[in-house]
All heavy atoms as TSV, in Angstrom:
chain	resi	resn	atom	element	x	y	z
A	1	MET	N	N	0.846	-1.173	0.000
A	1	MET	CA	C	0.000	0.000	0.000
A	1	MET	C	C	0.890	1.233	0.000
A	1	MET	O	O	1.847	1.313	0.750
A	1	MET	CB	C	-0.898	0.011	1.237
A	1	MET	CG	C	-1.767	1.231	1.279
A	1	MET	SD	S	-2.856	1.329	2.697
A	1	MET	CE	C	-1.725	1.860	3.950
A	2	THR	N	N	0.549	2.163	-0.847
A	2	THR	CA	C	1.269	3.432	-0.866
A	2	THR	C	C	0.346	4.525	-0.359
A	2	THR	O	O	-0.866	4.492	-0.583
A	2	THR	CB	C	1.754	3.795	-2.285
A	2	THR	OG1	O	0.618	3.926	-3.136
A	2	THR	CG2	C	2.688	2.739	-2.834
A	3	MET	N	N	0.931	5.486	0.341
A	3	MET	CA	C	0.159	6.618	0.856
A	3	MET	C	C	1.019	7.857	0.740
A	3	MET	O	O	2.178	7.854	1.153
A	3	MET	CB	C	-0.240	6.374	2.322
A	3	MET	CG	C	-1.060	7.505	2.895
A	3	MET	SD	S	-1.840	7.156	4.498
A	3	MET	CE	C	-0.556	6.385	5.441
A	4	GLN	N	N	0.441	8.902	0.158
A	4	GLN	CA	C	1.150	10.169	0.051
A	4	GLN	C	C	0.187	11.323	0.238
A	4	GLN	O	O	-1.013	11.186	0.018
A	4	GLN	CB	C	1.902	10.274	-1.268
A	4	GLN	CG	C	1.013	10.270	-2.494
A	4	GLN	CD	C	1.824	10.182	-3.764
A	4	GLN	OE1	O	2.395	9.149	-4.060
A	4	GLN	NE2	N	1.864	11.264	-4.498
A	5	ILE	N	N	0.740	12.458	0.648
A	5	ILE	CA	C	-0.046	13.674	0.862
A	5	ILE	C	C	0.393	14.686	-0.189
A	5	ILE	O	O	1.590	14.891	-0.397
A	5	ILE	CB	C	0.181	14.232	2.279
A	5	ILE	CG1	C	-0.243	13.203	3.316
A	5	ILE	CG2	C	-0.575	15.547	2.468
A	5	ILE	CD1	C	0.135	13.550	4.732
A	6	GLU	N	N	-0.588	15.284	-0.845
A	6	GLU	CA	C	-0.254	16.272	-1.874
A	6	GLU	C	C	-1.304	17.363	-1.935
A	6	GLU	O	O	-2.445	17.182	-1.515
A	6	GLU	CB	C	-0.096	15.592	-3.228
A	6	GLU	CG	C	-1.312	14.831	-3.689
A	6	GLU	CD	C	-1.042	14.000	-4.928
A	6	GLU	OE1	O	-0.071	13.228	-4.932
A	6	GLU	OE2	O	-1.825	14.139	-5.888
A	7	LYS	N	N	-0.905	18.501	-2.446
A	7	LYS	CA	C	-1.793	19.640	-2.641
A	7	LYS	C	C	-2.706	19.334	-3.813
A	7	LYS	O	O	-2.263	18.805	-4.827
A	7	LYS	CB	C	-0.951	20.888	-2.928
A	7	LYS	CG	C	-1.733	22.156	-3.097
A	7	LYS	CD	C	-1.960	22.812	-1.758
A	7	LYS	CE	C	-2.482	24.221	-1.916
A	7	LYS	NZ	N	-3.918	24.286	-2.064
A	8	ALA	N	N	-3.979	19.627	-3.677
A	8	ALA	CA	C	-4.929	19.416	-4.774
A	8	ALA	C	C	-4.589	20.351	-5.930
A	8	ALA	O	O	-4.053	21.445	-5.724
A	8	ALA	CB	C	-6.353	19.657	-4.294
A	9	ALA	N	N	-4.902	19.927	-7.137
A	9	ALA	CA	C	-4.581	20.721	-8.328
A	9	ALA	C	C	-5.335	22.048	-8.344
A	9	ALA	O	O	-4.817	23.051	-8.832
A	9	ALA	CB	C	-4.904	19.917	-9.584
A	10	TYR	N	N	-6.551	22.062	-7.789
A	10	TYR	CA	C	-7.355	23.277	-7.780
A	10	TYR	C	C	-7.807	23.587	-6.361
A	10	TYR	O	O	-8.049	22.679	-5.569
A	10	TYR	CB	C	-8.581	23.118	-8.683
A	10	TYR	CG	C	-8.210	22.848	-10.112
A	10	TYR	CD1	C	-8.243	21.558	-10.633
A	10	TYR	CD2	C	-7.800	23.882	-10.938
A	10	TYR	CE1	C	-7.884	21.306	-11.946
A	10	TYR	CE2	C	-7.443	23.642	-12.261
A	10	TYR	CZ	C	-7.488	22.358	-12.756
A	10	TYR	OH	O	-7.139	22.120	-14.060
A	11	GLY	N	N	-7.941	24.849	-6.044
A	11	GLY	CA	C	-8.423	25.257	-4.731
A	11	GLY	C	C	-7.365	25.106	-3.656
A	11	GLY	O	O	-6.173	24.966	-3.930
A	12	SER	N	N	-7.819	25.122	-2.424
A	12	SER	CA	C	-6.886	25.069	-1.297
A	12	SER	C	C	-6.919	23.715	-0.584
A	12	SER	O	O	-6.427	23.593	0.523
A	12	SER	CB	C	-7.232	26.184	-0.312
A	12	SER	OG	O	-8.564	26.010	0.162
A	13	ASP	N	N	-7.531	22.708	-1.218
A	13	ASP	CA	C	-7.651	21.398	-0.592
A	13	ASP	C	C	-6.341	20.614	-0.643
A	13	ASP	O	O	-5.440	20.912	-1.429
A	13	ASP	CB	C	-8.740	20.568	-1.268
A	13	ASP	CG	C	-10.132	21.099	-1.000
A	13	ASP	OD1	O	-10.296	21.892	-0.055
A	13	ASP	OD2	O	-11.056	20.718	-1.731
A	14	TRP	N	N	-6.274	19.604	0.222
A	14	TRP	CA	C	-5.148	18.671	0.275
A	14	TRP	C	C	-5.689	17.272	0.086
A	14	TRP	O	O	-6.835	16.988	0.416
A	14	TRP	CB	C	-4.434	18.782	1.616
A	14	TRP	CG	C	-3.630	20.037	1.710
A	14	TRP	CD1	C	-4.098	21.276	2.037
A	14	TRP	CD2	C	-2.253	20.191	1.440
A	14	TRP	NE1	N	-3.085	22.189	1.985
A	14	TRP	CE2	C	-1.931	21.547	1.624
A	14	TRP	CE3	C	-1.247	19.314	1.058
A	14	TRP	CZ2	C	-0.639	22.041	1.443
A	14	TRP	CZ3	C	0.036	19.806	0.878
A	14	TRP	CH2	C	0.318	21.152	1.070
A	15	LEU	N	N	-4.873	16.390	-0.468
A	15	LEU	CA	C	-5.281	15.020	-0.728
A	15	LEU	C	C	-4.367	14.048	0.004
A	15	LEU	O	O	-3.159	14.250	0.057
A	15	LEU	CB	C	-5.187	14.700	-2.216
A	15	LEU	CG	C	-5.985	15.569	-3.174
A	15	LEU	CD1	C	-5.616	15.224	-4.611
A	15	LEU	CD2	C	-7.467	15.376	-2.950
A	16	VAL	N	N	-4.973	13.014	0.552
A	16	VAL	CA	C	-4.215	11.848	0.987
A	16	VAL	C	C	-4.534	10.786	-0.058
A	16	VAL	O	O	-5.690	10.403	-0.230
A	16	VAL	CB	C	-4.615	11.384	2.398
A	16	VAL	CG1	C	-3.881	10.108	2.768
A	16	VAL	CG2	C	-4.321	12.466	3.426
A	17	VAL	N	N	-3.514	10.354	-0.782
A	17	VAL	CA	C	-3.697	9.385	-1.852
A	17	VAL	C	C	-3.223	8.030	-1.347
A	17	VAL	O	O	-2.056	7.863	-1.005
A	17	VAL	CB	C	-2.918	9.796	-3.125
A	17	VAL	CG1	C	-3.167	8.803	-4.246
A	17	VAL	CG2	C	-3.299	11.204	-3.554
A	18	ILE	N	N	-4.160	7.090	-1.273
A	18	ILE	CA	C	-3.880	5.740	-0.806
A	18	ILE	C	C	-4.063	4.832	-2.017
A	18	ILE	O	O	-5.184	4.628	-2.471
A	18	ILE	CB	C	-4.822	5.336	0.340
A	18	ILE	CG1	C	-4.762	6.378	1.452
A	18	ILE	CG2	C	-4.501	3.949	0.849
A	18	ILE	CD1	C	-5.921	6.332	2.407
A	19	ASN	N	N	-2.946	4.316	-2.534
A	19	ASN	CA	C	-2.936	3.592	-3.808
A	19	ASN	C	C	-3.579	4.492	-4.854
A	19	ASN	O	O	-3.009	5.513	-5.200
A	19	ASN	CB	C	-3.588	2.225	-3.684
A	19	ASN	CG	C	-2.774	1.282	-2.830
A	19	ASN	OD1	O	-1.562	1.420	-2.704
A	19	ASN	ND2	N	-3.430	0.332	-2.220
A	20	ASP	N	N	-4.763	4.176	-5.342
A	20	ASP	CA	C	-5.441	5.021	-6.339
A	20	ASP	C	C	-6.636	5.757	-5.762
A	20	ASP	O	O	-7.398	6.382	-6.500
A	20	ASP	CB	C	-5.901	4.172	-7.531
A	20	ASP	CG	C	-4.734	3.629	-8.326
A	20	ASP	OD1	O	-3.695	4.305	-8.391
A	20	ASP	OD2	O	-4.865	2.520	-8.889
A	21	TYR	N	N	-6.829	5.695	-4.452
A	21	TYR	CA	C	-7.992	6.303	-3.807
A	21	TYR	C	C	-7.596	7.630	-3.171
A	21	TYR	O	O	-6.627	7.693	-2.410
A	21	TYR	CB	C	-8.551	5.348	-2.742
A	21	TYR	CG	C	-9.834	5.828	-2.135
A	21	TYR	CD1	C	-11.033	5.713	-2.823
A	21	TYR	CD2	C	-9.849	6.399	-0.878
A	21	TYR	CE1	C	-12.223	6.152	-2.270
A	21	TYR	CE2	C	-11.030	6.841	-0.308
A	21	TYR	CZ	C	-12.205	6.717	-1.013
A	21	TYR	OH	O	-13.374	7.162	-0.466
A	22	GLU	N	N	-8.322	8.703	-3.479
A	22	GLU	CA	C	-8.031	10.035	-2.948
A	22	GLU	C	C	-9.033	10.422	-1.868
A	22	GLU	O	O	-10.238	10.272	-2.050
A	22	GLU	CB	C	-8.080	11.082	-4.061
A	22	GLU	CG	C	-7.027	10.895	-5.124
A	22	GLU	CD	C	-7.122	11.941	-6.217
A	22	GLU	OE1	O	-8.118	12.687	-6.282
A	22	GLU	OE2	O	-6.183	12.004	-7.026
A	23	VAL	N	N	-8.513	10.914	-0.736
A	23	VAL	CA	C	-9.349	11.435	0.338
A	23	VAL	C	C	-9.025	12.915	0.457
A	23	VAL	O	O	-7.861	13.288	0.617
A	23	VAL	CB	C	-9.065	10.716	1.680
A	23	VAL	CG1	C	-9.998	11.222	2.759
A	23	VAL	CG2	C	-9.191	9.208	1.516
A	24	THR	N	N	-10.035	13.773	0.350
A	24	THR	CA	C	-9.845	15.224	0.324
A	24	THR	C	C	-9.974	15.824	1.718
A	24	THR	O	O	-10.859	15.439	2.487
A	24	THR	CB	C	-10.892	15.871	-0.604
A	24	THR	OG1	O	-10.810	15.264	-1.884
A	24	THR	CG2	C	-10.661	17.363	-0.739
A	25	PHE	N	N	-9.099	16.798	2.024
A	25	PHE	CA	C	-9.128	17.521	3.290
A	25	PHE	C	C	-9.003	19.011	3.022
A	25	PHE	O	O	-8.420	19.423	2.032
A	25	PHE	CB	C	-7.978	17.056	4.201
A	25	PHE	CG	C	-8.139	15.634	4.631
A	25	PHE	CD1	C	-7.604	14.616	3.875
A	25	PHE	CD2	C	-8.852	15.317	5.772
A	25	PHE	CE1	C	-7.761	13.290	4.246
A	25	PHE	CE2	C	-9.018	13.995	6.158
A	25	PHE	CZ	C	-8.473	12.986	5.395
A	26	ARG	N	N	-9.541	19.809	3.931
A	26	ARG	CA	C	-9.510	21.261	3.766
A	26	ARG	C	C	-8.187	21.884	4.176
A	26	ARG	O	O	-7.879	22.996	3.787
A	26	ARG	CB	C	-10.639	21.910	4.557
A	26	ARG	CG	C	-12.007	21.565	4.018
A	26	ARG	CD	C	-13.084	22.322	4.775
A	26	ARG	NE	N	-14.400	21.910	4.331
A	26	ARG	CZ	C	-15.123	22.606	3.462
A	26	ARG	NH1	N	-14.661	23.724	2.980
A	26	ARG	NH2	N	-16.307	22.169	3.115
A	27	SER	N	N	-7.403	21.159	4.976
A	27	SER	CA	C	-6.112	21.713	5.409
A	27	SER	C	C	-5.046	20.630	5.410
A	27	SER	O	O	-5.350	19.435	5.497
A	27	SER	CB	C	-6.229	22.313	6.814
A	27	SER	OG	O	-6.385	21.290	7.781
A	28	MET	N	N	-3.792	21.065	5.328
A	28	MET	CA	C	-2.679	20.138	5.382
A	28	MET	C	C	-2.631	19.449	6.743
A	28	MET	O	O	-2.327	18.257	6.836
A	28	MET	CB	C	-1.360	20.865	5.121
A	28	MET	CG	C	-0.168	19.927	5.099
A	28	MET	SD	S	1.392	20.708	4.680
A	28	MET	CE	C	1.702	21.638	6.157
A	29	GLU	N	N	-2.974	20.177	7.809
A	29	GLU	CA	C	-2.956	19.599	9.156
A	29	GLU	C	C	-3.944	18.438	9.270
A	29	GLU	O	O	-3.632	17.405	9.860
A	29	GLU	CB	C	-3.260	20.671	10.208
A	29	GLU	CG	C	-2.184	21.708	10.358
A	29	GLU	CD	C	-2.239	22.796	9.278
A	29	GLU	OE1	O	-3.274	22.937	8.580
A	29	GLU	OE2	O	-1.224	23.496	9.120
A	30	ASP	N	N	-5.142	18.608	8.701
A	30	ASP	CA	C	-6.138	17.536	8.731
A	30	ASP	C	C	-5.662	16.321	7.932
A	30	ASP	O	O	-5.849	15.182	8.348
A	30	ASP	CB	C	-7.479	18.015	8.187
A	30	ASP	CG	C	-8.177	18.990	9.112
A	30	ASP	OD1	O	-7.813	19.065	10.304
A	30	ASP	OD2	O	-9.097	19.687	8.640
A	31	ALA	N	N	-5.050	16.571	6.782
A	31	ALA	CA	C	-4.531	15.476	5.956
A	31	ALA	C	C	-3.424	14.724	6.684
A	31	ALA	O	O	-3.398	13.492	6.688
A	31	ALA	CB	C	-4.017	16.027	4.625
A	32	LEU	N	N	-2.525	15.456	7.325
A	32	LEU	CA	C	-1.439	14.825	8.081
A	32	LEU	C	C	-1.979	14.015	9.255
A	32	LEU	O	O	-1.505	12.902	9.514
A	32	LEU	CB	C	-0.457	15.878	8.581
A	32	LEU	CG	C	0.455	16.509	7.536
A	32	LEU	CD1	C	1.173	17.718	8.115
A	32	LEU	CD2	C	1.435	15.485	7.014
A	33	ALA	N	N	-2.959	14.562	9.961
A	33	ALA	CA	C	-3.536	13.859	11.106
A	33	ALA	C	C	-4.202	12.554	10.653
A	33	ALA	O	O	-4.039	11.507	11.300
A	33	ALA	CB	C	-4.545	14.752	11.823
A	34	PHE	N	N	-4.933	12.595	9.539
A	34	PHE	CA	C	-5.575	11.398	9.013
A	34	PHE	C	C	-4.541	10.351	8.626
A	34	PHE	O	O	-4.669	9.172	8.979
A	34	PHE	CB	C	-6.438	11.756	7.807
A	34	PHE	CG	C	-7.010	10.562	7.099
A	34	PHE	CD1	C	-8.160	9.943	7.560
A	34	PHE	CD2	C	-6.399	10.052	5.964
A	34	PHE	CE1	C	-8.684	8.837	6.905
A	34	PHE	CE2	C	-6.913	8.949	5.308
A	34	PHE	CZ	C	-8.056	8.348	5.783
A	35	ALA	N	N	-3.514	10.766	7.895
A	35	ALA	CA	C	-2.478	9.838	7.442
A	35	ALA	C	C	-1.752	9.207	8.631
A	35	ALA	O	O	-1.489	8.002	8.640
A	35	ALA	CB	C	-1.491	10.552	6.529
A	36	HIS	N	N	-1.459	10.012	9.640
A	36	HIS	CA	C	-0.775	9.505	10.834
A	36	HIS	C	C	-1.649	8.490	11.568
A	36	HIS	O	O	-1.189	7.413	11.952
A	36	HIS	CB	C	-0.400	10.675	11.751
A	36	HIS	CG	C	0.277	10.258	13.007
A	36	HIS	ND1	N	1.567	9.783	13.019
A	36	HIS	CD2	C	-0.150	10.231	14.278
A	36	HIS	CE1	C	1.902	9.469	14.259
A	36	HIS	NE2	N	0.872	9.738	15.043
A	37	ARG	N	N	-2.918	8.818	11.732
A	37	ARG	CA	C	-3.842	7.924	12.441
A	37	ARG	C	C	-4.027	6.615	11.674
A	37	ARG	O	O	-4.042	5.525	12.256
A	37	ARG	CB	C	-5.185	8.625	12.635
A	37	ARG	CG	C	-6.221	7.843	13.384
A	37	ARG	CD	C	-5.848	7.748	14.853
A	37	ARG	NE	N	-6.807	6.999	15.614
A	37	ARG	CZ	C	-7.768	7.532	16.354
A	37	ARG	NH1	N	-7.894	8.836	16.422
A	37	ARG	NH2	N	-8.585	6.765	17.020
A	38	LEU	N	N	-4.157	6.702	10.363
A	38	LEU	CA	C	-4.309	5.501	9.551
A	38	LEU	C	C	-3.077	4.618	9.657
A	38	LEU	O	O	-3.184	3.396	9.824
A	38	LEU	CB	C	-4.583	5.873	8.092
A	38	LEU	CG	C	-4.735	4.708	7.121
A	38	LEU	CD1	C	-5.895	3.793	7.535
A	38	LEU	CD2	C	-4.939	5.218	5.708
A	39	LYS	N	N	-1.894	5.213	9.581
A	39	LYS	CA	C	-0.651	4.442	9.702
A	39	LYS	C	C	-0.561	3.765	11.063
A	39	LYS	O	O	-0.180	2.595	11.150
A	39	LYS	CB	C	0.559	5.332	9.465
A	39	LYS	CG	C	1.871	4.567	9.545
A	39	LYS	CD	C	2.984	5.289	8.878
A	39	LYS	CE	C	4.325	4.611	9.014
A	39	LYS	NZ	N	4.355	3.196	9.168
A	40	GLU	N	N	-0.929	4.480	12.130
A	40	GLU	CA	C	-0.919	3.876	13.465
A	40	GLU	C	C	-1.841	2.663	13.522
A	40	GLU	O	O	-1.494	1.629	14.099
A	40	GLU	CB	C	-1.378	4.891	14.519
A	40	GLU	CG	C	-0.345	5.900	14.908
A	40	GLU	CD	C	-0.870	6.860	15.970
A	40	GLU	OE1	O	-2.112	7.023	16.091
A	40	GLU	OE2	O	-0.040	7.448	16.667
A	41	ARG	N	N	-3.015	2.792	12.952
A	41	ARG	CA	C	-3.985	1.694	12.982
A	41	ARG	C	C	-3.510	0.493	12.160
A	41	ARG	O	O	-3.696	-0.654	12.547
A	41	ARG	CB	C	-5.349	2.162	12.489
A	41	ARG	CG	C	-6.020	3.078	13.473
A	41	ARG	CD	C	-7.363	3.520	12.987
A	41	ARG	NE	N	-8.046	4.298	14.011
A	41	ARG	CZ	C	-9.263	4.753	13.896
A	41	ARG	NH1	N	-9.965	4.520	12.798
A	41	ARG	NH2	N	-9.803	5.450	14.865
A	42	LEU	N	N	-2.917	0.767	11.012
A	42	LEU	CA	C	-2.414	-0.322	10.177
A	42	LEU	C	C	-1.228	-1.034	10.822
A	42	LEU	O	O	-1.076	-2.250	10.677
A	42	LEU	CB	C	-2.022	0.202	8.795
A	42	LEU	CG	C	-3.172	0.668	7.915
A	42	LEU	CD1	C	-2.637	1.355	6.677
A	42	LEU	CD2	C	-4.069	-0.491	7.549
A	43	ASP	N	N	-0.394	-0.287	11.526
A	43	ASP	CA	C	0.794	-0.852	12.163
A	43	ASP	C	C	0.506	-1.506	13.508
A	43	ASP	O	O	1.363	-2.210	14.052
A	43	ASP	CB	C	1.872	0.225	12.344
A	43	ASP	CG	C	2.460	0.697	11.021
A	43	ASP	OD1	O	2.299	-0.022	10.012
A	43	ASP	OD2	O	3.072	1.770	11.000
A	44	ALA	N	N	-0.673	-1.285	14.042
A	44	ALA	CA	C	-1.026	-1.862	15.349
A	44	ALA	C	C	-1.132	-3.375	15.247
A	44	ALA	O	O	-1.472	-3.905	14.181
A	44	ALA	CB	C	-2.354	-1.273	15.831
A	45	PRO	N	N	-0.850	-4.073	16.338
A	45	PRO	CA	C	-0.998	-5.529	16.319
A	45	PRO	C	C	-2.465	-5.927	16.161
A	45	PRO	O	O	-3.351	-5.271	16.718
A	45	PRO	CB	C	-0.445	-5.981	17.664
A	45	PRO	CG	C	-0.436	-4.764	18.524
A	45	PRO	CD	C	-0.386	-3.577	17.630
A	46	HIS	N	N	-2.694	-6.931	15.375
A	46	HIS	CA	C	-4.039	-7.427	15.136
A	46	HIS	C	C	-4.079	-8.908	15.499
A	46	HIS	O	O	-3.235	-9.681	15.038
A	46	HIS	CB	C	-4.455	-7.239	13.678
A	46	HIS	CG	C	-4.565	-5.821	13.269
A	46	HIS	ND1	N	-3.500	-5.058	12.870
A	46	HIS	CD2	C	-5.633	-4.992	13.239
A	46	HIS	CE1	C	-3.895	-3.841	12.580
A	46	HIS	NE2	N	-5.194	-3.769	12.805
A	47	VAL	N	N	-5.061	-9.284	16.276
A	47	VAL	CA	C	-5.233	-10.686	16.660
A	47	VAL	C	C	-6.224	-11.323	15.699
A	47	VAL	O	O	-7.348	-10.841	15.536
A	47	VAL	CB	C	-5.755	-10.795	18.114
A	47	VAL	CG1	C	-5.985	-12.249	18.486
A	47	VAL	CG2	C	-4.802	-10.112	19.072
A	48	LEU	N	N	-5.768	-12.380	15.051
A	48	LEU	CA	C	-6.632	-13.084	14.114
A	48	LEU	C	C	-7.331	-14.230	14.845
A	48	LEU	O	O	-6.714	-14.913	15.664
A	48	LEU	CB	C	-5.818	-13.632	12.944
A	48	LEU	CG	C	-5.111	-12.577	12.098
A	48	LEU	CD1	C	-4.247	-13.248	11.036
A	48	LEU	CD2	C	-6.111	-11.644	11.442
A	49	PRO	N	N	-8.605	-14.446	14.552
A	49	PRO	CA	C	-9.318	-15.555	15.216
A	49	PRO	C	C	-8.715	-16.897	14.812
A	49	PRO	O	O	-8.222	-17.059	13.700
A	49	PRO	CB	C	-10.746	-15.425	14.719
A	49	PRO	CG	C	-10.725	-14.456	13.598
A	49	PRO	CD	C	-9.429	-13.710	13.629
A	50	ALA	N	N	-8.771	-17.824	15.718
A	50	ALA	CA	C	-8.193	-19.157	15.475
A	50	ALA	C	C	-9.058	-20.008	14.586
A	50	ALA	O	O	-10.152	-19.811	14.301
A	50	ALA	CB	C	-7.967	-19.877	16.799
């Protein structure tokens, strides 16, 4: 999975691009917070049922 943060081509929005899926945010801070939280959740230990 790839994830990157970039400025939207138009307006003042920011994008978090996850593979080919774009999530739009109104500020860079919101985009960074989302990306950080998502990474924490993905990296967290997960217990699989037996």
